[in-house]
C-alpha positions, 0 to 999 in steps of 0.5 A: 479476491477478498481480503479474507481469502488472501488472508487464508492463502498467506497464512497457509503459505507462511505455515508450510514454509516454516513446517517445511511441507513444500518447496520452500523457495516456491512458496516463498515466492508465492508468499510474498506475492500474496503479501503485496496483494493483500488490500485490507480496509474498513468501510466508513459508516455514515455519520451525521447524515453524511452517506459513504456508500458511494465511496470506491477504496483503492489499495495502495501500489506496492511497488517502489516508483524511483520517479516519485520518489525523487519529486518528493525528495526534491519538492520537500528538499529532503536527502535520500538516506538522511530523511527517513519518510515513508510514502504510500500513493496510487494513481486514480483517473479522477476527471476522466481524461486517461491520464491518472492523478498520483495521490501520496500519502508520506509518513515520517519526521521530516513531513509530520513533525515529531510524531511522524 
């Protein structure tokens, strides 16, 4: 689904809940599901003669991965509930071996300095 359609569904569901036009619990579940499936990205424009038209865009996973969290914490020597970091990840098979590689983007003071 395109992001504009998902945005419309999300805000329609939110409006229905706020104005009590429907079963709140059912719509809240659907709202959360739609919210989790939103994927908004801005395509890169070519610059300085570089063609970005063949880039494939992937949205980050939106389900916690406890094993991945533990691996991140262990490899960086961080303590759970003490060190505040966020992570975004995706699994993409980049070498066609049918085993997806994990790409992780970390943010937070322990991994990025004072700016987070």
